[in-house]
C-alpha positions in Angstrom: -28.7 16.2 -9.8 -25.1 17.7 -8.9 -22.8 15.1 -7.2 -21.2 16.9 -3.8 -17.4 17.4 -4.3 -15.2 14.8 -3.9 -12.7 16.5 -0.5 -9.6 13.1 -0.6 -9.3 14.0 -4.3 -9.4 18.3 -3.8 -7.4 17.9 -1.6 -4.5 15.7 -2.9 -5.2 18.2 -6.2 -4.2 21.1 -3.7 -1.7 19.5 -1.6 0.5 18.0 -4.6 0.0 21.9 -6.3 1.5 24.0 -3.2 4.5 21.2 -2.9 5.2 21.7 -6.6 5.3 25.5 -6.3 7.7 25.1 -3.2 10.0 22.7 -5.5 10.0 25.8 -8.0 11.1 28.9 -6.1 13.8 26.6 -4.7 14.9 25.6 -7.4 14.8 29.6 -8.8 16.2 30.5 -5.6 13.5 32.4 -4.3 13.2 30.5 -0.5 16.0 28.8 0.7 14.4 24.9 0.2 16.6 22.8 2.7 15.6 19.1 3.7 15.2 20.5 7.9 11.9 22.3 5.7 11.2 20.1 2.9 10.6 16.7 5.5 8.4 18.9 7.3 6.1 20.5 4.7 5.5 16.9 2.9 5.0 15.4 5.9 2.2 18.6 6.7 1.2 17.8 2.6 0.8 14.0 3.9 -1.5 14.5 7.0 -3.8 16.9 5.3 -4.5 14.5 2.5 -5.4 12.0 5.3 -6.9 14.0 7.7 -9.7 14.8 4.2 -10.1 11.4 3.8 -11.0 10.3 7.0 -13.7 13.3 7.1 -14.8 11.6 3.5 -15.4 8.5 4.4 -16.9 8.7 7.8 -19.4 11.7 6.1 -20.8 8.8 3.5 -20.5 6.5 6.7 -17.7 4.2 6.7 -16.8 5.5 10.2 
């Protein structure tokens, strides 16, 4: 029987991948990545992970 995908792990992977792409682009000089832009992106990724975690636990009946 197939198990449904773990949404929290999937969201963590996507967030880490997106942050990695942004950091590589910033290091290469393709985009201007300053502290004022980096902090909101990191916080948005963290919020997406927490949101996915909350939705996953609600789906399993723990909330």
